[in-house]
A tleap script that builds the chain and sets N, CA, C and O, in Angstrom:
source leaprc.protein.ff14SB
mol = sequence {
  NMET LEU GLU ALA SER GLY SER GLU ALA PRO
  ARG ARG PRO PRO ILE ARG ASP GLY ASP LEU
  VAL CYS VAL GLY SER GLU SER GLN GLU LEU
  TYR SER VAL ILE ILE VAL ARG ASP GLY ARG
  CYS TRP LEU ARG ASN LEU GLU THR GLY MET
  ASP THR LEU ALA GLY LEU THR ASP CYS HIE
  ARG LEU ALA TYR GLU CYS GLY VAL CYS CGLY
}
set mol.1.N position { 0.834 -1.180 0.000 }
set mol.1.CA position { 0.000 0.000 0.000 }
set mol.1.C position { 0.879 1.242 0.000 }
set mol.1.O position { 1.841 1.322 0.764 }
set mol.2.N position { 0.559 2.204 -0.844 }
set mol.2.CA position { 1.332 3.434 -0.930 }
set mol.2.C position { 0.825 4.461 0.070 }
set mol.2.O position { -0.381 4.617 0.262 }
set mol.3.N position { 1.748 5.148 0.693 }
set mol.3.CA position { 1.384 6.199 1.628 }
set mol.3.C position { 1.905 7.524 1.096 }
set mol.3.O position { 2.996 7.589 0.528 }
set mol.4.N position { 1.119 8.580 1.284 }
set mol.4.CA position { 1.542 9.913 0.852 }
set mol.4.C position { 2.549 10.448 1.851 }
set mol.4.O position { 2.354 10.342 3.062 }
set mol.5.N position { 3.611 11.014 1.345 }
set mol.5.CA position { 4.599 11.615 2.237 }
set mol.5.C position { 4.108 12.983 2.683 }
set mol.5.O position { 3.298 13.607 1.996 }
set mol.6.N position { 4.582 13.447 3.809 }
set mol.6.CA position { 4.150 14.729 4.355 }
set mol.6.C position { 4.630 15.919 3.554 }
set mol.6.O position { 4.115 17.022 3.738 }
set mol.7.N position { 5.606 15.732 2.665 }
set mol.7.CA position { 6.155 16.859 1.923 }
set mol.7.C position { 5.353 17.195 0.666 }
set mol.7.O position { 5.572 18.243 0.059 }
set mol.8.N position { 4.436 16.326 0.273 }
set mol.8.CA position { 3.660 16.576 -0.933 }
set mol.8.C position { 2.513 17.545 -0.646 }
set mol.8.O position { 1.789 17.390 0.337 }
set mol.9.N position { 2.360 18.529 -1.502 }
set mol.9.CA position { 1.251 19.471 -1.366 }
set mol.9.C position { -0.024 18.805 -1.866 }
set mol.9.O position { 0.023 18.009 -2.803 }
set mol.10.N position { -1.162 19.121 -1.251 }
set mol.10.CA position { -2.409 18.542 -1.746 }
set mol.10.C position { -2.691 19.026 -3.163 }
set mol.10.O position { -2.454 20.188 -3.493 }
set mol.11.N position { -3.188 18.143 -3.975 }
set mol.11.CA position { -3.489 18.491 -5.361 }
set mol.11.C position { -4.791 19.271 -5.415 }
set mol.11.O position { -5.809 18.834 -4.877 }
set mol.12.N position { -4.756 20.432 -6.067 }
set mol.12.CA position { -5.971 21.221 -6.148 }
set mol.12.C position { -6.787 20.837 -7.362 }
set mol.12.O position { -6.239 20.545 -8.425 }
set mol.13.N position { -8.104 20.837 -7.200 }
set mol.13.CA position { -8.958 20.535 -8.342 }
set mol.13.C position { -8.832 21.637 -9.391 }
set mol.13.O position { -8.506 22.774 -9.049 }
set mol.14.N position { -9.082 21.325 -10.645 }
set mol.14.CA position { -8.922 22.333 -11.695 }
set mol.14.C position { -9.936 23.473 -11.556 }
set mol.14.O position { -11.060 23.278 -11.095 }
set mol.15.N position { -9.505 24.655 -11.965 }
set mol.15.CA position { -10.412 25.805 -12.015 }
set mol.15.C position { -11.324 25.614 -13.212 }
set mol.15.O position { -10.878 25.237 -14.296 }
set mol.16.N position { -12.608 25.878 -13.004 }
set mol.16.CA position { -13.605 25.662 -14.053 }
set mol.16.C position { -14.437 26.911 -14.286 }
set mol.16.O position { -14.428 27.849 -13.488 }
set mol.17.N position { -15.151 26.899 -15.393 }
set mol.17.CA position { -16.076 27.991 -15.712 }
set mol.17.C position { -17.030 28.198 -14.531 }
set mol.17.O position { -17.568 27.236 -13.981 }
set mol.18.N position { -17.232 29.462 -14.148 }
set mol.18.CA position { -18.155 29.784 -13.067 }
set mol.18.C position { -17.516 29.902 -11.701 }
set mol.18.O position { -18.151 30.402 -10.772 }
set mol.19.N position { -16.261 29.452 -11.544 }
set mol.19.CA position { -15.579 29.569 -10.250 }
set mol.19.C position { -15.303 31.030 -9.929 }
set mol.19.O position { -15.191 31.862 -10.829 }
set mol.20.N position { -15.196 31.334 -8.644 }
set mol.20.CA position { -14.771 32.652 -8.197 }
set mol.20.C position { -13.292 32.565 -7.862 }
set mol.20.O position { -12.862 31.669 -7.135 }
set mol.21.N position { -12.509 33.508 -8.402 }
set mol.21.CA position { -11.059 33.480 -8.228 }
set mol.21.C position { -10.521 34.875 -7.953 }
set mol.21.O position { -11.206 35.875 -8.169 }
set mol.22.N position { -9.292 34.924 -7.477 }
set mol.22.CA position { -8.504 36.152 -7.480 }
set mol.22.C position { -7.243 35.839 -8.272 }
set mol.22.O position { -6.927 34.674 -8.512 }
set mol.23.N position { -6.523 36.881 -8.677 }
set mol.23.CA position { -5.334 36.695 -9.502 }
set mol.23.C position { -4.121 37.189 -8.730 }
set mol.23.O position { -4.104 38.327 -8.262 }
set mol.24.N position { -3.118 36.352 -8.596 }
set mol.24.CA position { -1.921 36.713 -7.852 }
set mol.24.C position { -2.125 36.508 -6.361 }
set mol.24.O position { -3.237 36.235 -5.909 }
set mol.25.N position { -1.061 36.640 -5.608 }
set mol.25.CA position { -1.134 36.373 -4.173 }
set mol.25.C position { -1.549 37.586 -3.350 }
set mol.25.O position { -1.958 37.427 -2.200 }
set mol.26.N position { -1.456 38.768 -3.892 }
set mol.26.CA position { -1.784 39.987 -3.154 }
set mol.26.C position { -3.081 40.636 -3.606 }
set mol.26.O position { -3.443 41.698 -3.099 }
set mol.27.N position { -3.783 40.028 -4.538 }
set mol.27.CA position { -4.977 40.625 -5.121 }
set mol.27.C position { -6.150 40.625 -4.162 }
set mol.27.O position { -6.364 39.665 -3.423 }
set mol.28.N position { -6.913 41.722 -4.182 }
set mol.28.CA position { -8.152 41.786 -3.420 }
set mol.28.C position { -9.349 41.898 -4.355 }
set mol.28.O position { -10.487 42.003 -3.896 }
set mol.29.N position { -9.104 41.877 -5.660 }
set mol.29.CA position { -10.185 41.925 -6.633 }
set mol.29.C position { -10.692 40.516 -6.888 }
set mol.29.O position { -9.904 39.578 -7.011 }
set mol.30.N position { -12.007 40.369 -6.966 }
set mol.30.CA position { -12.620 39.070 -7.201 }
set mol.30.C position { -13.120 38.983 -8.626 }
set mol.30.O position { -13.633 39.955 -9.180 }
set mol.31.N position { -12.963 37.803 -9.218 }
set mol.31.CA position { -13.345 37.575 -10.607 }
set mol.31.C position { -14.212 36.323 -10.710 }
set mol.31.O position { -14.086 35.392 -9.914 }
set mol.32.N position { -15.083 36.323 -11.694 }
set mol.32.CA position { -15.831 35.132 -12.075 }
set mol.32.C position { -15.177 34.586 -13.338 }
set mol.32.O position { -14.877 35.340 -14.263 }
set mol.33.N position { -14.957 33.274 -13.376 }
set mol.33.CA position { -14.335 32.646 -14.547 }
set mol.33.C position { -15.398 32.453 -15.620 }
set mol.33.O position { -16.392 31.760 -15.407 }
set mol.34.N position { -15.178 33.072 -16.770 }
set mol.34.CA position { -16.099 32.934 -17.895 }
set mol.34.C position { -15.803 31.629 -18.637 }
set mol.34.O position { -16.702 30.830 -18.895 }
set mol.35.N position { -14.527 31.429 -18.976 }
set mol.35.CA position { -14.131 30.204 -19.683 }
set mol.35.C position { -12.647 29.942 -19.448 }
set mol.35.O position { -11.860 30.873 -19.278 }
set mol.36.N position { -12.279 28.674 -19.441 }
set mol.36.CA position { -10.881 28.249 -19.300 }
set mol.36.C position { -10.488 27.544 -20.586 }
set mol.36.O position { -11.143 26.588 -21.002 }
set mol.37.N position { -9.410 28.018 -21.222 }
set mol.37.CA position { -8.907 27.411 -22.462 }
set mol.37.C position { -7.406 27.577 -22.554 }
set mol.37.O position { -6.871 28.639 -22.238 }
set mol.38.N position { -6.738 26.546 -22.980 }
set mol.38.CA position { -5.309 26.598 -23.315 }
set mol.38.C position { -4.457 27.245 -22.233 }
set mol.38.O position { -3.563 28.032 -22.541 }
set mol.39.N position { -4.721 26.925 -20.970 }
set mol.39.CA position { -3.908 27.441 -19.878 }
set mol.39.C position { -4.185 28.882 -19.502 }
set mol.39.O position { -3.431 29.478 -18.733 }
set mol.40.N position { -5.261 29.452 -20.035 }
set mol.40.CA position { -5.637 30.831 -19.697 }
set mol.40.C position { -7.104 30.882 -19.274 }
set mol.40.O position { -7.908 30.028 -19.645 }
set mol.41.N position { -7.424 31.898 -18.496 }
set mol.41.CA position { -8.803 32.107 -18.044 }
set mol.41.C position { -9.303 33.456 -18.546 }
set mol.41.O position { -8.594 34.460 -18.482 }
set mol.42.N position { -10.528 33.462 -19.042 }
set mol.42.CA position { -11.220 34.717 -19.345 }
set mol.42.C position { -12.011 35.034 -18.093 }
set mol.42.O position { -12.857 34.246 -17.670 }
set mol.43.N position { -11.736 36.195 -17.494 }
set mol.43.CA position { -12.301 36.551 -16.199 }
set mol.43.C position { -13.133 37.825 -16.287 }
set mol.43.O position { -12.864 38.698 -17.113 }
set mol.44.N position { -14.146 37.923 -15.428 }
set mol.44.CA position { -14.943 39.141 -15.304 }
set mol.44.C position { -14.832 39.641 -13.871 }
set mol.44.O position { -15.157 38.924 -12.924 }
set mol.45.N position { -14.365 40.892 -13.721 }
set mol.45.CA position { -14.236 41.528 -12.414 }
set mol.45.C position { -15.634 41.725 -11.839 }
set mol.45.O position { -16.492 42.323 -12.489 }
set mol.46.N position { -15.870 41.229 -10.630 }
set mol.46.CA position { -17.203 41.293 -10.031 }
set mol.46.C position { -17.603 42.702 -9.627 }
set mol.46.O position { -18.795 42.997 -9.542 }
set mol.47.N position { -16.641 43.576 -9.378 }
set mol.47.CA position { -16.943 44.940 -8.964 }
set mol.47.C position { -17.154 45.868 -10.154 }
set mol.47.O position { -18.096 46.661 -10.162 }
set mol.48.N position { -16.290 45.777 -11.156 }
set mol.48.CA position { -16.334 46.723 -12.268 }
set mol.48.C position { -17.029 46.180 -13.512 }
set mol.48.O position { -17.473 46.952 -14.363 }
set mol.49.N position { -17.125 44.857 -13.622 }
set mol.49.CA position { -17.708 44.247 -14.811 }
set mol.49.C position { -16.744 44.150 -15.989 }
set mol.49.O position { -17.121 43.671 -17.059 }
set mol.50.N position { -15.507 44.597 -15.804 }
set mol.50.CA position { -14.506 44.550 -16.870 }
set mol.50.C position { -13.972 43.133 -17.028 }
set mol.50.O position { -13.822 42.400 -16.050 }
set mol.51.N position { -13.688 42.758 -18.268 }
set mol.51.CA position { -13.134 41.432 -18.566 }
set mol.51.C position { -11.625 41.517 -18.716 }
set mol.51.O position { -11.086 42.555 -19.100 }
set mol.52.N position { -10.947 40.418 -18.409 }
set mol.52.CA position { -9.498 40.335 -18.556 }
set mol.52.C position { -9.101 38.882 -18.789 }
set mol.52.O position { -9.891 37.970 -18.545 }
set mol.53.N position { -7.889 38.674 -19.256 }
set mol.53.CA position { -7.317 37.336 -19.408 }
set mol.53.C position { -6.210 37.159 -18.376 }
set mol.53.O position { -5.485 38.103 -18.065 }
set mol.54.N position { -6.085 35.951 -17.850 }
set mol.54.CA position { -5.017 35.660 -16.893 }
set mol.54.C position { -4.561 34.230 -17.099 }
set mol.54.O position { -5.331 33.375 -17.536 }
set mol.55.N position { -3.317 33.980 -16.783 }
set mol.55.CA position { -2.795 32.624 -16.839 }
set mol.55.C position { -3.449 31.757 -15.766 }
set mol.55.O position { -3.689 32.216 -14.649 }
set mol.56.N position { -3.726 30.547 -16.099 }
set mol.56.CA position { -4.387 29.630 -15.175 }
set mol.56.C position { -3.594 29.456 -13.883 }
set mol.56.O position { -4.181 29.324 -12.809 }
set mol.57.N position { -2.285 29.455 -13.977 }
set mol.57.CA position { -1.451 29.269 -12.785 }
set mol.57.C position { -1.461 30.485 -11.870 }
set mol.57.O position { -1.064 30.381 -10.710 }
set mol.58.N position { -1.911 31.645 -12.370 }
set mol.58.CA position { -1.985 32.856 -11.561 }
set mol.58.C position { -3.303 32.977 -10.803 }
set mol.58.O position { -3.431 33.827 -9.922 }
set mol.59.N position { -4.287 32.137 -11.134 }
set mol.59.CA position { -5.617 32.218 -10.538 }
set mol.59.C position { -5.721 31.333 -9.311 }
set mol.59.O position { -5.213 30.211 -9.298 }
set mol.60.N position { -6.385 31.845 -8.274 }
set mol.60.CA position { -6.600 31.106 -7.031 }
set mol.60.C position { -8.092 31.053 -6.745 }
set mol.60.O position { -8.743 32.086 -6.589 }
set mol.61.N position { -8.623 29.847 -6.680 }
set mol.61.CA position { -10.054 29.674 -6.413 }
set mol.61.C position { -10.360 30.038 -4.968 }
set mol.61.O position { -9.651 29.604 -4.060 }
set mol.62.N position { -11.395 30.823 -4.743 }
set mol.62.CA position { -11.737 31.261 -3.398 }
set mol.62.C position { -12.212 30.125 -2.511 }
set mol.62.O position { -11.723 29.986 -1.390 }
set mol.63.N position { -13.131 29.323 -2.964 }
set mol.63.CA position { -13.711 28.274 -2.123 }
set mol.63.C position { -12.671 27.252 -1.696 }
set mol.63.O position { -12.758 26.702 -0.598 }
set mol.64.N position { -11.687 26.990 -2.550 }
set mol.64.CA position { -10.715 25.940 -2.250 }
set mol.64.C position { -9.483 26.480 -1.519 }
set mol.64.O position { -8.938 25.809 -0.642 }
set mol.65.N position { -9.047 27.679 -1.873 }
set mol.65.CA position { -7.805 28.209 -1.346 }
set mol.65.C position { -8.074 29.399 -0.439 }
set mol.65.O position { -7.515 30.475 -0.647 }
set mol.66.N position { -8.913 29.218 0.554 }
set mol.66.CA position { -9.288 30.297 1.464 }
set mol.66.C position { -8.033 30.933 2.072 }
set mol.66.O position { -7.095 30.233 2.452 }
set mol.67.N position { -8.028 32.237 2.158 }
set mol.67.CA position { -6.906 32.946 2.750 }
set mol.67.C position { -5.879 33.408 1.747 }
set mol.67.O position { -5.026 34.225 2.095 }
set mol.68.N position { -5.917 32.927 0.517 }
set mol.68.CA position { -4.958 33.369 -0.499 }
set mol.68.C position { -5.313 34.776 -0.940 }
set mol.68.O position { -4.440 35.636 -1.059 }
set mol.69.N position { -6.586 35.011 -1.181 }
set mol.69.CA position { -7.045 36.326 -1.630 }
set mol.69.C position { -7.345 37.179 -0.405 }
set mol.69.O position { -7.797 36.681 0.626 }
set mol.70.N position { -7.080 38.490 -0.542 }
set mol.70.CA position { -7.285 39.413 0.561 }
set mol.70.C position { -8.669 39.631 0.838 }
set mol.70.O position { -9.006 40.390 1.747 }
savepdb mol mol.pdb
quit
C-alpha cells in the first residue's frame, strides 16, 4: 500500500467555468471565470464588470484556497 509523504502538497482541483477566483497572491479583486482554455482564463471583475485574461497558474479559487485572496 502506498502512503503519501508529508512533503507533498495537496493536489488542487482544476479551475472551471463559473468559479470565483482572485489573480496573484496579493490581489483583493474578485473575478468570475467565464471560460478556461489553453492554460488561460477569461475573467470578469465582479466589482467593475470589466473582462481580462489571466494565466491559469496565476488564478486562485476562493472556495478551495481560502486565505490566499485578501
